[in-house]
C-alpha positions in Angstrom: -32.5 81.7 21.0 -34.8 78.9 19.6 -33.9 75.3 20.2 -33.1 72.9 17.3 -36.7 71.5 17.5 -38.1 74.8 17.3 -36.3 75.9 14.4 -37.2 72.5 12.7 -40.8 73.1 13.2 -40.7 76.7 12.1 -38.8 75.5 8.8 -41.0 72.7 8.1 -44.3 74.8 8.4 -43.0 76.5 5.3 -41.3 73.8 3.6 -44.0 72.3 1.1 -41.6 70.2 -0.7 -40.5 68.4 2.6 -44.1 68.1 3.4 -44.9 66.6 0.1 -42.2 64.0 0.5 -44.0 62.8 3.7 -40.7 63.4 6.1 -40.7 62.6 9.8 -38.0 64.0 11.9 -36.8 61.3 14.4 -34.0 63.3 15.9 -32.6 67.1 16.0 -29.9 68.7 17.7 -27.3 71.2 17.4 -25.3 69.9 14.3 -27.3 66.8 13.6 -30.7 65.5 12.2 -32.2 62.1 11.5 -35.2 62.2 9.2 -37.2 59.3 7.7 -39.9 58.9 4.9 -41.7 56.3 2.8 -41.2 56.1 -0.9 -44.5 56.4 -2.9 -45.3 54.9 -6.3 -45.4 58.4 -7.9 -41.8 58.8 -6.6 -40.4 56.0 -8.7 -38.9 56.4 -12.3 -39.2 54.2 -15.6 -37.3 51.4 -13.9 -39.7 51.2 -10.9 -37.1 52.5 -8.7 -37.1 55.6 -6.5 -35.9 58.5 -8.5 -32.4 59.5 -7.4 -33.9 63.0 -6.6 -35.9 61.3 -3.9 -32.8 60.3 -1.7 -31.1 63.5 -2.6 -34.2 65.5 -1.4 -34.3 63.6 1.8 -30.7 64.2 2.3 -30.8 67.8 1.5 -33.5 68.3 3.9 -31.7 66.6 6.7 -28.7 69.0 5.6 -30.9 72.1 5.8 -32.5 71.1 9.3 -28.8 70.1 10.7 -26.9 73.1 9.8 -29.9 75.6 10.8 -30.2 73.8 14.1 -27.2 76.0 15.7 -29.7 79.2 15.3 -28.2 80.9 12.2 -29.7 80.9 8.8 -27.7 78.4 6.8 -28.1 77.8 2.8 -26.4 74.8 0.6 -23.6 76.4 -1.4 -22.5 72.8 -2.5 -23.9 69.4 -2.6 -23.2 65.9 -4.0 -24.4 62.3 -3.6 -23.4 59.0 -4.4 -26.0 56.1 -4.7 -24.9 52.6 -3.8 -28.1 50.6 -3.9 -31.8 50.9 -5.4 -34.6 51.7 -3.4 -38.4 50.8 -4.2 -41.9 52.1 -3.8 -42.9 51.1 0.1 -39.4 51.2 1.1 -38.7 53.6 4.1 -35.5 55.7 3.8 -33.6 57.3 6.7 -31.2 60.1 6.4 -28.7 60.9 9.2 -27.1 64.2 9.0 -23.9 65.0 11.0 -22.0 68.1 11.2 -18.3 67.7 10.4 -16.9 71.0 10.6 -18.3 74.5 11.5 -17.1 78.0 11.2 -18.3 81.6 11.4 -19.6 81.4 7.8 -19.5 77.8 6.6 -20.5 74.6 7.7 -19.5 71.0 6.5 -22.1 68.1 6.7 -22.2 64.3 5.9 -25.6 62.8 5.2 -25.8 59.0 5.2 -29.2 57.4 3.8 -30.3 54.1 4.8 -32.9 51.5 3.7 -33.6 48.3 5.5 -30.4 48.9 7.6 -28.2 49.2 4.4 -26.4 52.4 3.3 -27.8 53.3 0.1 -26.2 56.7 -0.4 -23.9 59.0 0.8 -24.5 63.0 0.6 -22.0 65.7 1.3 -23.1 69.4 1.8 -21.5 72.7 2.5 -23.6 75.6 3.7 -23.0 79.4 4.1 -24.0 80.3 7.7 -25.9 83.9 7.5 -25.6 86.3 10.3 -29.5 86.3 10.4 -30.9 83.9 13.5 -33.8 82.2 13.8 
């Protein structure tokens, strides 16, 4: 069976969107993952703040890596996010995904997103765990 780091590397190799975001993995283990990225000017909306899809995408990637880290293919079936504070070009954002519960076919995860040490968003995700293994 592959380690969480090996699974991350295999997934990231084919994940062109996460590559475009500039994601860096700070920590990964069974059921958790911490990612960081820097917000670039082209990621900002008409108000000169980061598009909400940027923090959502970082959190969604953290969910993907955390939920696949146990060795079975996992796909999101429901996600949601609440944004609390704006993020700007040049800011570094960090997403910390942690497993809340896992069963044979379902997993539940919370992802906290931070910038400058402040919680800027809270993401929740549910995944379907396939029988396929990495």
